[in-house]
N, CA and C atoms of all chains as a GROMACS GRO file, in nm:
protein
  657
    1LYS      N    1  10.514  10.191   8.667
    1LYS     CA    2  10.406  10.094   8.687
    1LYS      C    3  10.328  10.130   8.811
    2ALA      N    4  10.197  10.112   8.803
    2ALA     CA    5  10.116  10.134   8.921
    2ALA      C    6  10.145  10.022   9.022
    3GLY      N    7  10.131  10.058   9.150
    3GLY     CA    8  10.156   9.960   9.254
    3GLY      C    9  10.037   9.869   9.277
    4VAL      N   10  10.045   9.791   9.381
    4VAL     CA   11   9.937   9.702   9.421
    4VAL      C   12   9.826   9.786   9.485
    5THR      N   13   9.705   9.766   9.443
    5THR     CA   14   9.594   9.840   9.502
    5THR      C   15   9.499   9.744   9.572
    6GLN      N   16   9.442   9.794   9.680
    6GLN     CA   17   9.347   9.715   9.756
    6GLN      C   18   9.224   9.800   9.786
    7THR      N   19   9.108   9.738   9.773
    7THR     CA   20   8.985   9.807   9.807
    7THR      C   21   8.893   9.714   9.885
    8PRO      N   22   8.813   9.767   9.978
    8PRO     CA   23   8.822   9.903  10.027
    8PRO      C   24   8.941   9.919  10.122
    9ARG      N   25   8.972  10.037  10.165
    9ARG     CA   26   9.081  10.058  10.258
    9ARG      C   27   9.036  10.034  10.402
   10TYR      N   28   8.913  10.066  10.430
   10TYR     CA   29   8.858  10.047  10.565
   10TYR      C   30   8.719   9.987  10.554
   11LEU      N   31   8.687   9.905  10.653
   11LEU     CA   32   8.560   9.834  10.649
   11LEU      C   33   8.517   9.802  10.790
   12ILE      N   34   8.391   9.826  10.820
   12ILE     CA   35   8.335   9.787  10.949
   12ILE      C   36   8.219   9.693  10.923
   13LYS      N   37   8.226   9.576  10.985
   13LYS     CA   38   8.122   9.476  10.967
   13LYS      C   39   8.077   9.425  11.104
   14THR      N   40   7.964   9.357  11.103
   14THR     CA   41   7.907   9.300  11.224
   14THR      C   42   7.933   9.150  11.226
   15ARG      N   43   7.948   9.096  11.345
   15ARG     CA   44   7.965   8.951  11.360
   15ARG      C   45   7.858   8.875  11.282
   16GLY      N   46   7.900   8.769  11.214
   16GLY     CA   47   7.807   8.687  11.140
   16GLY      C   48   7.794   8.727  10.992
   17GLN      N   49   7.833   8.851  10.961
   17GLN     CA   50   7.827   8.893  10.821
   17GLN      C   51   7.944   8.834  10.743
   18GLN      N   52   7.942   8.856  10.614
   18GLN     CA   53   8.055   8.816  10.532
   18GLN      C   54   8.114   8.939  10.465
   19VAL      N   55   8.238   8.926  10.417
   19VAL     CA   56   8.305   9.040  10.357
   19VAL      C   57   8.391   8.993  10.240
   20THR      N   58   8.402   9.077  10.140
   20THR     CA   59   8.488   9.049  10.025
   20THR      C   60   8.586   9.164  10.007
   21LEU      N   61   8.713   9.129  10.000
   21LEU     CA   62   8.819   9.228   9.980
   21LEU      C   63   8.881   9.205   9.842
   22SER      N   64   8.927   9.312   9.781
   22SER     CA   65   8.980   9.303   9.646
   22SER      C   66   9.124   9.350   9.640
   23CYS      N   67   9.200   9.288   9.551
   23CYS     CA   68   9.341   9.322   9.532
   23CYS      C   69   9.374   9.320   9.383
   24SER      N   70   9.431   9.429   9.335
   24SER     CA   71   9.479   9.434   9.197
   24SER      C   72   9.630   9.438   9.197
   25PRO      N   73   9.693   9.337   9.137
   25PRO     CA   74   9.840   9.330   9.144
   25PRO      C   75   9.906   9.426   9.047
   26ILE      N   76  10.036   9.435   9.056
   26ILE     CA   77  10.115   9.511   8.961
   26ILE      C   78  10.098   9.447   8.823
   27SER      N   79  10.086   9.530   8.722
   27SER     CA   80  10.067   9.480   8.587
   27SER      C   81  10.177   9.380   8.551
   28GLY      N   82  10.134   9.263   8.501
   28GLY     CA   83  10.230   9.161   8.463
   28GLY      C   84  10.258   9.058   8.570
   29HIS      N   85  10.222   9.089   8.693
   29HIS     CA   86  10.240   8.993   8.803
   29HIS      C   87  10.125   8.893   8.804
   30ARG      N   88  10.160   8.766   8.815
   30ARG     CA   89  10.059   8.662   8.811
   30ARG      C   90  10.032   8.597   8.947
   31SER      N   91  10.116   8.627   9.044
   31SER     CA   92  10.099   8.568   9.176
   31SER      C   93  10.045   8.673   9.272
   32VAL      N   94   9.943   8.637   9.345
   32VAL     CA   95   9.887   8.723   9.449
   32VAL      C   96   9.878   8.642   9.578
   33SER      N   97   9.932   8.698   9.684
   33SER     CA   98   9.925   8.634   9.817
   33SER      C   99   9.850   8.725   9.912
   34TRP      N  100   9.785   8.664  10.007
   34TRP     CA  101   9.709   8.737  10.108
   34TRP      C  102   9.764   8.707  10.247
   35TYR      N  103   9.764   8.810  10.332
   35TYR     CA  104   9.815   8.797  10.468
   35TYR      C  105   9.719   8.867  10.564
   36GLN      N  106   9.716   8.815  10.685
   36GLN     CA  107   9.640   8.878  10.792
   36GLN      C  108   9.740   8.928  10.896
   37GLN      N  109   9.724   9.053  10.938
   37GLN     CA  110   9.811   9.107  11.042
   37GLN      C  111   9.728   9.149  11.162
   38THR      N  112   9.757   9.090  11.276
   38THR     CA  113   9.693   9.127  11.402
   38THR      C  114   9.801   9.151  11.506
   39PRO      N  115   9.771   9.233  11.607
   39PRO     CA  116   9.872   9.258  11.711
   39PRO      C  117   9.918   9.130  11.781
   40GLY      N  118   9.828   9.035  11.799
   40GLY     CA  119   9.864   8.915  11.874
   40GLY      C  120   9.935   8.808  11.792
   41GLN      N  121   9.900   8.797  11.667
   41GLN     CA  122   9.953   8.688  11.583
   41GLN      C  123  10.054   8.736  11.478
   42GLY      N  124  10.072   8.862  11.465
   42GLY     CA  125  10.167   8.911  11.366
   42GLY      C  126  10.113   8.895  11.225
   43LEU      N  127  10.205   8.883  11.131
   43LEU     CA  128  10.169   8.868  10.990
   43LEU      C  129  10.162   8.721  10.956
   44GLN      N  130  10.043   8.676  10.915
   44GLN     CA  131  10.026   8.535  10.884
   44GLN      C  132   9.979   8.516  10.742
   45PHE      N  133  10.036   8.417  10.676
   45PHE     CA  134  10.005   8.385  10.537
   45PHE      C  135   9.869   8.317  10.530
   46LEU      N  136   9.784   8.369  10.442
   46LEU     CA  137   9.651   8.310  10.421
   46LEU      C  138   9.652   8.213  10.304
   47PHE      N  139   9.679   8.266  10.185
   47PHE     CA  140   9.689   8.182  10.066
   47PHE      C  141   9.754   8.259   9.952
   48GLU      N  142   9.791   8.181   9.850
   48GLU     CA  143   9.853   8.238   9.731
   48GLU      C  144   9.784   8.184   9.608
   49TYR      N  145   9.758   8.273   9.514
   49TYR     CA  146   9.699   8.236   9.387
   49TYR      C  147   9.797   8.267   9.275
   50PHE      N  148   9.800   8.176   9.180
   50PHE     CA  149   9.886   8.193   9.061
   50PHE      C  150   9.808   8.142   8.942
   51SER      N  151   9.792   8.226   8.842
   51SER     CA  152   9.718   8.189   8.720
   51SER      C  153   9.583   8.125   8.756
   52GLU      N  154   9.510   8.190   8.842
   52GLU     CA  155   9.373   8.155   8.879
   52GLU      C  156   9.362   8.029   8.965
   53THR      N  157   9.474   7.976   9.009
   53THR     CA  158   9.473   7.854   9.090
   53THR      C  159   9.534   7.883   9.228
   54GLN      N  160   9.470   7.828   9.330
   54GLN     CA  161   9.529   7.842   9.463
   54GLN      C  162   9.649   7.749   9.470
   55ARG      N  163   9.766   7.805   9.491
   55ARG     CA  164   9.888   7.727   9.486
   55ARG      C  165   9.937   7.691   9.625
   56ASN      N  166   9.911   7.776   9.722
   56ASN     CA  167   9.954   7.751   9.859
   56ASN      C  168   9.850   7.804   9.955
   57LYS      N  169   9.845   7.742  10.071
   57LYS     CA  170   9.744   7.781  10.169
   57LYS      C  171   9.804   7.778  10.308
   58GLY      N  172   9.769   7.876  10.389
   58GLY     CA  173   9.813   7.878  10.527
   58GLY      C  174   9.714   7.805  10.616
   59ASN      N  175   9.730   7.822  10.745
   59ASN     CA  176   9.648   7.750  10.842
   59ASN      C  177   9.532   7.835  10.892
   60PHE      N  178   9.438   7.858  10.807
   60PHE     CA  179   9.319   7.934  10.843
   60PHE      C  180   9.196   7.848  10.817
   61PRO      N  181   9.088   7.874  10.892
   61PRO     CA  182   8.966   7.794  10.872
   61PRO      C  183   8.904   7.819  10.735
   62GLY      N  184   8.813   7.729  10.700
   62GLY     CA  185   8.751   7.736  10.568
   62GLY      C  186   8.666   7.859  10.546
   63ARG      N  187   8.640   7.936  10.653
   63ARG     CA  188   8.564   8.061  10.636
   63ARG      C  189   8.641   8.162  10.549
   64PHE      N  190   8.771   8.140  10.541
   64PHE     CA  191   8.856   8.228  10.460
   64PHE      C  192   8.875   8.162  10.324
   65SER      N  193   8.838   8.231  10.221
   65SER     CA  194   8.852   8.175  10.087
   65SER      C  195   8.894   8.286   9.993
   66GLY      N  196   8.936   8.245   9.875
   66GLY     CA  197   8.979   8.346   9.778
   66GLY      C  198   8.960   8.295   9.638
   67ARG      N  199   8.988   8.384   9.546
   67ARG     CA  200   8.988   8.345   9.406
   67ARG      C  201   9.070   8.446   9.328
   68GLN      N  202   9.107   8.406   9.209
   68GLN     CA  203   9.182   8.496   9.122
   68GLN      C  204   9.119   8.491   8.984
   69PHE      N  205   9.112   8.605   8.922
   69PHE     CA  206   9.050   8.618   8.791
   69PHE      C  207   9.156   8.614   8.681
   70SER      N  208   9.109   8.604   8.558
   70SER     CA  209   9.203   8.590   8.446
   70SER      C  210   9.294   8.711   8.429
   71ASN      N  211   9.253   8.826   8.482
   71ASN     CA  212   9.340   8.944   8.473
   71ASN      C  213   9.431   8.956   8.596
   72SER      N  214   9.439   8.850   8.675
   72SER     CA  215   9.522   8.838   8.796
   72SER      C  216   9.467   8.910   8.918
   73ARG      N  217   9.362   8.988   8.902
   73ARG     CA  218   9.299   9.047   9.019
   73ARG      C  219   9.250   8.936   9.112
   74SER      N  220   9.256   8.962   9.240
   74SER     CA  221   9.217   8.859   9.336
   74SER      C  222   9.119   8.915   9.437
   75GLU      N  223   9.035   8.830   9.485
   75GLU     CA  224   8.944   8.864   9.594
   75GLU      C  225   8.961   8.760   9.706
   76MET      N  226   8.943   8.808   9.830
   76MET     CA  227   8.932   8.713   9.939
   76MET      C  228   8.800   8.738  10.010
   77ASN      N  229   8.743   8.632  10.058
   77ASN     CA  230   8.613   8.637  10.123
   77ASN      C  231   8.624   8.576  10.262
   78VAL      N  232   8.562   8.641  10.356
   78VAL     CA  233   8.554   8.585  10.490
   78VAL      C  234   8.405   8.574  10.524
   79SER      N  235   8.360   8.454  10.551
   79SER     CA  236   8.219   8.435  10.586
   79SER      C  237   8.204   8.423  10.737
   80THR      N  238   8.084   8.445  10.783
   80THR     CA  239   8.049   8.432  10.925
   80THR      C  240   8.156   8.499  11.012
   81LEU      N  241   8.169   8.628  10.996
   81LEU     CA  242   8.275   8.703  11.063
   81LEU      C  243   8.270   8.688  11.214
   82GLU      N  244   8.390   8.680  11.271
   82GLU     CA  245   8.406   8.674  11.417
   82GLU      C  246   8.485   8.797  11.461
   83LEU      N  247   8.474   8.830  11.590
   83LEU     CA  248   8.546   8.947  11.640
   83LEU      C  249   8.696   8.935  11.614
   84GLY      N  250   8.748   8.813  11.622
   84GLY     CA  251   8.890   8.788  11.602
   84GLY      C  252   8.937   8.807  11.460
   85ASP      N  253   8.844   8.827  11.369
   85ASP     CA  254   8.882   8.852  11.228
   85ASP      C  255   8.921   8.997  11.206
   86SER      N  256   8.901   9.080  11.306
   86SER     CA  257   8.943   9.220  11.295
   86SER      C  258   9.094   9.223  11.276
   87ALA      N  259   9.138   9.286  11.169
   87ALA     CA  260   9.280   9.280  11.133
   87ALA      C  261   9.306   9.369  11.015
   88LEU      N  262   9.435   9.384  10.985
   88LEU     CA  263   9.478   9.446  10.861
   88LEU      C  264   9.503   9.332  10.762
   89TYR      N  265   9.436   9.336  10.649
   89TYR     CA  266   9.453   9.234  10.547
   89TYR      C  267   9.537   9.293  10.435
   90LEU      N  268   9.648   9.227  10.410
   90LEU     CA  269   9.744   9.275  10.311
   90LEU      C  270   9.752   9.178  10.195
   91CYS      N  271   9.764   9.232  10.076
   91CYS     CA  272   9.792   9.144   9.964
   91CYS      C  273   9.924   9.186   9.902
   92ALA      N  274   9.988   9.090   9.841
   92ALA     CA  275  10.118   9.112   9.779
   92ALA      C  276  10.117   9.048   9.642
   93SER      N  277  10.184   9.110   9.546
   93SER     CA  278  10.196   9.049   9.415
   93SER      C  279  10.343   9.026   9.384
   94SER      N  280  10.367   8.927   9.297
   94SER     CA  281  10.503   8.897   9.254
   94SER      C  282  10.497   8.833   9.117
   95ASP      N  283  10.611   8.824   9.054
   95ASP     CA  284  10.611   8.781   8.914
   95ASP      C  285  10.676   8.646   8.889
   96SER      N  286  10.718   8.576   8.993
   96SER     CA  287  10.780   8.445   8.969
   96SER      C  288  10.769   8.359   9.094
   97ILE      N  289  10.811   8.237   9.083
   97ILE     CA  290  10.791   8.144   9.194
   97ILE      C  291  10.884   8.174   9.311
   98ALA      N  292  11.003   8.209   9.287
   98ALA     CA  293  11.096   8.248   9.396
   98ALA      C  294  11.094   8.399   9.397
   99TYR      N  295  10.989   8.454   9.456
   99TYR     CA  296  10.943   8.587   9.419
   99TYR      C  297  10.988   8.700   9.513
  100GLU      N  298  10.992   8.816   9.456
  100GLU     CA  299  11.002   8.937   9.534
  100GLU      C  300  10.862   8.994   9.544
  101GLN      N  301  10.815   9.008   9.666
  101GLN     CA  302  10.676   9.050   9.686
  101GLN      C  303  10.667   9.201   9.704
  102TYR      N  304  10.558   9.255   9.648
  102TYR     CA  305  10.526   9.396   9.663
  102TYR      C  306  10.387   9.405   9.724
  103PHE      N  307  10.377   9.483   9.832
  103PHE     CA  308  10.252   9.484   9.908
  103PHE      C  309  10.164   9.605   9.875
  104GLY      N  310  10.035   9.582   9.886
  104GLY     CA  311   9.939   9.690   9.878
  104GLY      C  312   9.926   9.760  10.013
  105PRO      N  313   9.842   9.864  10.018
  105PRO     CA  314   9.829   9.943  10.142
  105PRO      C  315   9.747   9.874  10.249
  106GLY      N  316   9.675   9.768  10.212
  106GLY     CA  317   9.598   9.694  10.310
  106GLY      C  318   9.454   9.738  10.322
  107THR      N  319   9.373   9.649  10.373
  107THR     CA  320   9.234   9.679  10.411
  107THR      C  321   9.222   9.654  10.560
  108ARG      N  322   9.180   9.758  10.630
  108ARG     CA  323   9.164   9.744  10.775
  108ARG      C  324   9.019   9.707  10.804
  109LEU      N  325   8.998   9.585  10.850
  109LEU     CA  326   8.864   9.533  10.879
  109LEU      C  327   8.840   9.535  11.029
  110THR      N  328   8.728   9.593  11.066
  110THR     CA  329   8.685   9.592  11.206
  110THR      C  330   8.554   9.517  11.215
  111VAL      N  331   8.548   9.417  11.301
  111VAL     CA  332   8.426   9.340  11.322
  111VAL      C  333   8.371   9.375  11.459
  112THR      N  334   8.246   9.420  11.462
  112THR     CA  335   8.184   9.462  11.590
  112THR      C  336   8.071   9.367  11.630
  113GLY      N  337  10.664   7.396  11.007
  113GLY     CA  338  10.705   7.495  10.910
  113GLY      C  339  10.829   7.570  10.953
  114ILE      N  340  10.874   7.655  10.864
  114ILE     CA  341  10.995   7.730  10.891
  114ILE      C  342  10.971   7.833  11.003
  115GLN      N  343  11.070   7.851  11.087
  115GLN     CA  344  11.063   7.949  11.196
  115GLN      C  345  11.154   8.067  11.162
  116VAL      N  346  11.104   8.187  11.192
  116VAL     CA  347  11.181   8.310  11.168
  116VAL      C  348  11.185   8.389  11.298
  117GLU      N  349  11.304   8.420  11.342
  117GLU     CA  350  11.322   8.496  11.466
  117GLU      C  351  11.396   8.625  11.438
  118GLN      N  352  11.342   8.733  11.484
  118GLN     CA  353  11.406   8.863  11.467
  118GLN      C  354  11.450   8.917  11.603
  119SER      N  355  11.564   8.982  11.602
  119SER     CA  356  11.614   9.044  11.724
  119SER      C  357  11.685   9.174  11.692
  120PRO      N  358  11.685   9.270  11.788
  120PRO     CA  359  11.605   9.267  11.910
  120PRO      C  360  11.459   9.297  11.878
  121PRO      N  361  11.367   9.269  11.968
  121PRO     CA  362  11.226   9.304  11.942
  121PRO      C  363  11.202   9.454  11.944
  122ASP      N  364  11.276   9.525  12.025
  122ASP     CA  365  11.262   9.670  12.034
  122ASP      C  366  11.400   9.733  12.039
  123LEU      N  367  11.410   9.850  11.978
  123LEU     CA  368  11.537   9.921  11.972
  123LEU      C  369  11.510  10.070  11.977
  124ILE      N  370  11.576  10.138  12.069
  124ILE     CA  371  11.560  10.283  12.081
  124ILE      C  372  11.696  10.346  12.058
  125LEU      N  373  11.703  10.441  11.967
  125LEU     CA  374  11.829  10.505  11.930
  125LEU      C  375  11.816  10.656  11.932
  126GLN      N  376  11.929  10.721  11.947
  126GLN     CA  377  11.934  10.865  11.923
  126GLN      C  378  11.962  10.886  11.774
  127GLU      N  379  11.908  10.992  11.723
  127GLU     CA  380  11.933  11.027  11.583
  127GLU      C  381  12.083  11.030  11.557
  128GLY      N  382  12.124  10.970  11.446
  128GLY     CA  383  12.265  10.968  11.411
  128GLY      C  384  12.335  10.838  11.446
  129ALA      N  385  12.272  10.757  11.531
  129ALA     CA  386  12.334  10.632  11.572
  129ALA      C  387  12.318  10.526  11.464
  130ASN      N  388  12.398  10.422  11.474
  130ASN     CA  389  12.390  10.308  11.383
  130ASN      C  390  12.324  10.190  11.454
  131SER      N  391  12.268  10.099  11.374
  131SER     CA  392  12.203   9.982  11.436
  131SER      C  393  12.213   9.862  11.344
  132THR      N  394  12.201   9.745  11.405
  132THR     CA  395  12.200   9.619  11.332
  132THR      C  396  12.082   9.536  11.378
  133LEU      N  397  12.000   9.496  11.283
  133LEU     CA  398  11.885   9.410  11.311
  133LEU      C  399  11.915   9.272  11.253
  134ARG      N  400  11.872   9.170  11.327
  134ARG     CA  401  11.906   9.034  11.288
  134ARG      C  402  11.781   8.951  11.259
  135CYS      N  403  11.794   8.860  11.164
  135CYS     CA  404  11.686   8.769  11.128
  135CYS      C  405  11.747   8.629  11.116
  136ASN      N  406  11.703   8.538  11.201
  136ASN     CA  407  11.745   8.398  11.194
  136ASN      C  408  11.631   8.313  11.139
  137PHE      N  409  11.662   8.218  11.056
  137PHE     CA  410  11.559   8.129  11.004
  137PHE      C  411  11.605   7.984  11.015
  138SER      N  412  11.506   7.896  11.025
  138SER     CA  413  11.534   7.759  11.070
  138SER      C  414  11.564   7.659  10.959
  139ASP      N  415  11.544   7.700  10.832
  139ASP     CA  416  11.563   7.603  10.724
  139ASP      C  417  11.605   7.677  10.598
  140SER      N  418  11.639   7.602  10.496
  140SER     CA  419  11.676   7.662  10.368
  140SER      C  420  11.558   7.738  10.310
  141VAL      N  421  11.588   7.851  10.248
  141VAL     CA  422  11.481   7.935  10.192
  141VAL      C  423  11.512   7.970  10.048
  142ASN      N  424  11.407   7.999   9.972
  142ASN     CA  425  11.423   8.041   9.834
  142ASN      C  426  11.459   8.188   9.824
  143ASN      N  427  11.401   8.267   9.915
  143ASN     CA  428  11.437   8.408   9.914
  143ASN      C  429  11.414   8.469  10.051
  144LEU      N  430  11.463   8.589  10.068
  144LEU     CA  431  11.447   8.662  10.192
  144LEU      C  432  11.429   8.809  10.158
  145GLN      N  433  11.334   8.871  10.224
  145GLN     CA  434  11.311   9.013  10.202
  145GLN      C  435  11.308   9.086  10.337
  146TRP      N  436  11.351   9.213  10.333
  146TRP     CA  437  11.337   9.303  10.446
  146TRP      C  438  11.235   9.410  10.409
  147PHE      N  439  11.149   9.441  10.504
  147PHE     CA  440  11.046   9.543  10.485
  147PHE      C  441  11.047   9.640  10.603
  148HIS      N  442  10.999   9.761  10.572
  148HIS     CA  443  10.974   9.860  10.676
  148HIS      C  444  10.825   9.890  10.671
  149GLN      N  445  10.759   9.874  10.785
  149GLN     CA  446  10.616   9.904  10.788
  149GLN      C  447  10.595  10.044  10.845
  150ASN      N  448  10.530  10.128  10.766
  150ASN     CA  449  10.509  10.266  10.811
  150ASN      C  450  10.388  10.273  10.906
  151PRO      N  451  10.367  10.387  10.968
  151PRO     CA  452  10.258  10.396  11.067
  151PRO      C  453  10.120  10.368  11.010
  152TRP      N  454  10.104  10.376  10.880
  152TRP     CA  455   9.975  10.351  10.818
  152TRP      C  456   9.959  10.204  10.776
  153GLY      N  457  10.060  10.124  10.803
  153GLY     CA  458  10.051   9.981  10.777
  153GLY      C  459  10.113   9.936  10.645
  154GLN      N  460  10.154  10.028  10.563
  154GLN     CA  461  10.214   9.991  10.434
  154GLN      C  462  10.350   9.926  10.454
  155LEU      N  463  10.370   9.814  10.389
  155LEU     CA  464  10.500   9.747  10.392
  155LEU      C  465  10.583   9.796  10.275
  156ILE      N  466  10.696   9.858  10.309
  156ILE     CA  467  10.784   9.914  10.208
  156ILE      C  468  10.900   9.817  10.185
  157ASN      N  469  10.923   9.784  10.059
  157ASN     CA  470  11.034   9.694  10.028
  157ASN      C  471  11.168   9.763  10.054
  158LEU      N  472  11.253   9.696  10.129
  158LEU     CA  473  11.387   9.748  10.151
  158LEU      C  474  11.488   9.669  10.068
  159PHE      N  475  11.488   9.537  10.086
  159PHE     CA  476  11.582   9.453  10.015
  159PHE      C  477  11.520   9.317   9.983
  160TYR      N  478  11.553   9.271   9.866
  160TYR     CA  479  11.529   9.132   9.826
  160TYR      C  480  11.666   9.069   9.825
  161ILE      N  481  11.696   8.980   9.922
  161ILE     CA  482  11.835   8.941   9.940
  161ILE      C  483  11.844   8.796   9.986
  162PRO      N  484  11.824   8.699   9.894
  162PRO     CA  485  11.837   8.558   9.933
  162PRO      C  486  11.979   8.520   9.973
  163SER      N  487  12.077   8.596   9.926
  163SER     CA  488  12.215   8.573   9.968
  163SER      C  489  12.297   8.696   9.932
  164GLY      N  490  12.415   8.707   9.994
  164GLY     CA  491  12.504   8.816   9.959
  164GLY      C  492  12.476   8.945  10.034
  165THR      N  493  12.529   9.053   9.981
  165THR     CA  494  12.521   9.185  10.043
  165THR      C  495  12.469   9.287   9.943
  166LYS      N  496  12.381   9.374   9.992
  166LYS     CA  497  12.331   9.484   9.910
  166LYS      C  498  12.333   9.611   9.993
  167GLN      N  499  12.343   9.722   9.922
  167GLN     CA  500  12.340   9.851   9.991
  167GLN      C  501  12.248   9.945   9.917
  168ASN      N  502  12.176  10.027   9.995
  168ASN     CA  503  12.090  10.128   9.937
  168ASN      C  504  12.094  10.249  10.029
  169GLY      N  505  12.181  10.343   9.994
  169GLY     CA  506  12.194  10.462  10.078
  169GLY      C  507  12.249  10.428  10.215
  170ARG      N  508  12.174  10.469  10.318
  170ARG     CA  509  12.219  10.443  10.456
  170ARG      C  510  12.188  10.301  10.502
  171LEU      N  511  12.117  10.227  10.422
  171LEU     CA  512  12.080  10.091  10.458
  171LEU      C  513  12.162   9.991  10.379
  172SER      N  514  12.195   9.882  10.447
  172SER     CA  515  12.257   9.770  10.378
  172SER      C  516  12.210   9.642  10.445
  173ALA      N  517  12.222   9.532  10.371
  173ALA     CA  518  12.178   9.403  10.423
  173ALA      C  519  12.273   9.295  10.376
  174THR      N  520  12.287   9.195  10.462
  174THR     CA  521  12.370   9.079  10.430
  174THR      C  522  12.293   8.954  10.469
  175THR      N  523  12.289   8.857  10.378
  175THR     CA  524  12.231   8.727  10.409
  175THR      C  525  12.337   8.620  10.390
  176VAL      N  526  12.354   8.540  10.494
  176VAL     CA  527  12.443   8.424  10.487
  176VAL      C  528  12.352   8.302  10.490
  177ALA      N  529  12.314   8.256  10.370
  177ALA     CA  530  12.213   8.151  10.360
  177ALA      C  531  12.261   8.020  10.424
  178THR      N  532  12.389   7.990  10.412
  178THR     CA  533  12.441   7.865  10.466
  178THR      C  534  12.433   7.863  10.618
  179GLU      N  535  12.435   7.981  10.681
  179GLU     CA  536  12.426   7.988  10.826
  179GLU      C  537  12.288   8.035  10.872
  180ARG      N  538  12.199   8.057  10.776
  180ARG     CA  539  12.058   8.085  10.804
  180ARG      C  540  12.036   8.210  10.887
  181TYR      N  541  12.098   8.319  10.842
  181TYR     CA  542  12.068   8.446  10.906
  181TYR      C  543  12.087   8.560  10.806
  182SER      N  544  12.024   8.671  10.841
  182SER     CA  545  12.038   8.793  10.763
  182SER      C  546  12.048   8.910  10.860
  183LEU      N  547  12.122   9.010  10.818
  183LEU     CA  548  12.141   9.131  10.898
  183LEU      C  549  12.100   9.254  10.818
  184LEU      N  550  12.033   9.345  10.885
  184LEU     CA  551  12.000   9.474  10.824
  184LEU      C  552  12.072   9.582  10.904
  185TYR      N  553  12.153   9.661  10.832
  185TYR     CA  554  12.229   9.768  10.895
  185TYR      C  555  12.165   9.903  10.861
  186ILE      N  556  12.147   9.984  10.962
  186ILE     CA  557  12.099  10.121  10.940
  186ILE      C  558  12.205  10.214  10.997
  187SER      N  559  12.258  10.297  10.912
  187SER     CA  560  12.361  10.391  10.958
  187SER      C  561  12.302  10.532  10.966
  188SER      N  562  12.361  10.612  11.056
  188SER     CA  563  12.320  10.753  11.072
  188SER      C  564  12.168  10.764  11.076
  189SER      N  565  12.108  10.694  11.170
  189SER     CA  566  11.962  10.683  11.174
  189SER      C  567  11.894  10.821  11.184
  190GLN      N  568  11.776  10.828  11.126
  190GLN     CA  569  11.695  10.950  11.127
  190GLN      C  570  11.559  10.917  11.188
  191THR      N  571  11.489  11.017  11.233
  191THR     CA  572  11.359  10.994  11.297
  191THR      C  573  11.262  10.924  11.202
  192THR      N  574  11.279  10.951  11.074
  192THR     CA  575  11.191  10.888  10.974
  192THR      C  576  11.218  10.739  10.958
  193ASP      N  577  11.326  10.689  11.016
  193ASP     CA  578  11.354  10.545  11.013
  193ASP      C  579  11.268  10.469  11.115
  194SER      N  580  11.203  10.541  11.202
  194SER     CA  581  11.120  10.475  11.305
  194SER      C  582  11.012  10.391  11.240
  195GLY      N  583  10.977  10.284  11.308
  195GLY     CA  584  10.873  10.194  11.256
  195GLY      C  585  10.912  10.051  11.285
  196VAL      N  586  10.841   9.960  11.222
  196VAL     CA  587  10.866   9.818  11.243
  196VAL      C  588  10.935   9.761  11.120
  197TYR      N  589  11.040   9.686  11.144
  197TYR     CA  590  11.116   9.622  11.038
  197TYR      C  591  11.090   9.472  11.043
  198PHE      N  592  11.050   9.419  10.929
  198PHE     CA  593  11.021   9.277  10.919
  198PHE      C  594  11.116   9.211  10.821
  199CYS      N  595  11.154   9.088  10.853
  199CYS     CA  596  11.212   9.004  10.749
  199CYS      C  597  11.110   8.895  10.718
  200ALA      N  598  11.110   8.853  10.595
  200ALA     CA  599  11.019   8.749  10.549
  200ALA      C  600  11.097   8.653  10.463
  201VAL      N  601  11.075   8.524  10.484
  201VAL     CA  602  11.142   8.423  10.405
  201VAL      C  603  11.038   8.341  10.330
  202ALA      N  604  11.077   8.293  10.214
  202ALA     CA  605  10.988   8.210  10.134
  202ALA      C  606  11.049   8.072  10.117
  203SER      N  607  10.966   7.974  10.141
  203SER     CA  608  11.010   7.835  10.124
  203SER      C  609  10.888   7.754  10.083
  204ALA      N  610  10.907   7.670   9.980
  204ALA     CA  611  10.797   7.586   9.932
  204ALA      C  612  10.673   7.670   9.900
  205GLY      N  613  10.694   7.787   9.849
  205GLY     CA  614  10.583   7.869   9.804
  205GLY      C  615  10.511   7.946   9.911
  206LYS      N  616  10.554   7.935  10.034
  206LYS     CA  617  10.488   8.007  10.143
  206LYS      C  618  10.586   8.106  10.204
  207SER      N  619  10.533   8.222  10.240
  207SER     CA  620  10.616   8.322  10.306
  207SER      C  621  10.588   8.322  10.455
  208THR      N  622  10.693   8.333  10.531
  208THR     CA  623  10.682   8.341  10.677
  208THR      C  624  10.753   8.468  10.722
  209PHE      N  625  10.681   8.545  10.803
  209PHE     CA  626  10.736   8.669  10.857
  209PHE      C  627  10.786   8.648  10.999
  210GLY      N  628  10.890   8.721  11.033
  210GLY     CA  629  10.928   8.730  11.173
  210GLY      C  630  10.833   8.823  11.247
  211ASP      N  631  10.854   8.835  11.377
  211ASP     CA  632  10.766   8.920  11.458
  211ASP      C  633  10.803   9.068  11.449
  212GLY      N  634  10.915   9.097  11.385
  212GLY     CA  635  10.953   9.236  11.363
  212GLY      C  636  11.041   9.294  11.472
  213THR      N  637  11.111   9.399  11.436
  213THR     CA  638  11.187   9.482  11.531
  213THR      C  639  11.127   9.621  11.525
  214THR      N  640  11.082   9.670  11.640
  214THR     CA  641  11.027   9.806  11.646
  214THR      C  642  11.140   9.902  11.679
  215LEU      N  643  11.168   9.990  11.583
  215LEU     CA  644  11.276  10.087  11.598
  215LEU      C  645  11.217  10.224  11.628
  216THR      N  646  11.269  10.285  11.731
  216THR     CA  647  11.232  10.423  11.765
  216THR      C  648  11.359  10.507  11.761
  217VAL      N  649  11.359  10.608  11.677
  217VAL     CA  650  11.473  10.699  11.667
  217VAL      C  651  11.432  10.832  11.727
  218LYS      N  652  11.502  10.873  11.832
  218LYS     CA  653  11.468  10.997  11.903
  218LYS      C  654  11.553  11.112  11.852
  219PRO      N  655  11.492  11.230  11.839
  219PRO     CA  656  11.569  11.345  11.788
  219PRO      C  657  11.668  11.395  11.891
   0.00000   0.00000   0.00000
């Protein structure tokens, strides 16, 4: 089976812009979770989608949003980018509620 | 929310040495995973271990759910074992990561 894929791998944006990141889960996996990793805050849970519905959400401002499509692919969007949004964004897929997560390679976002 | 503490934060070993990494968590969890993050940021699955003991080559892990801790053992360490090791627990549909243990194995 192909692993979790994320696009793009690297991205440079300017403050105030918006960005959309994409994640394709492992075939058959219906749950996709997103995480932000920064040196100061570590790995933090953003949200989880299951069957096109946001099932869980972390403590991030409303500028961070996501969605999931019928084929389980997921996108996350960050609007009005701030310098502090510079981070590695990781997505993980899993196949059940008490899940074993498999991570993609991440998208490294730099906001200037 | 649930708290996850990993220790030690940093560990430096000579090649061939053994090590034990610890993960404590503050509440009951549905599952627990150990990951190794490589220098490029990829999280590699090591163990899915909500309870019990598992072994995979030179690595093994034990989770004692009733006492809310998990241990990752690395035997005969190699330079390629260097990197950051994370444990992550899931509860109520949310995953929480510890801050990681940075392992450096010197030749």
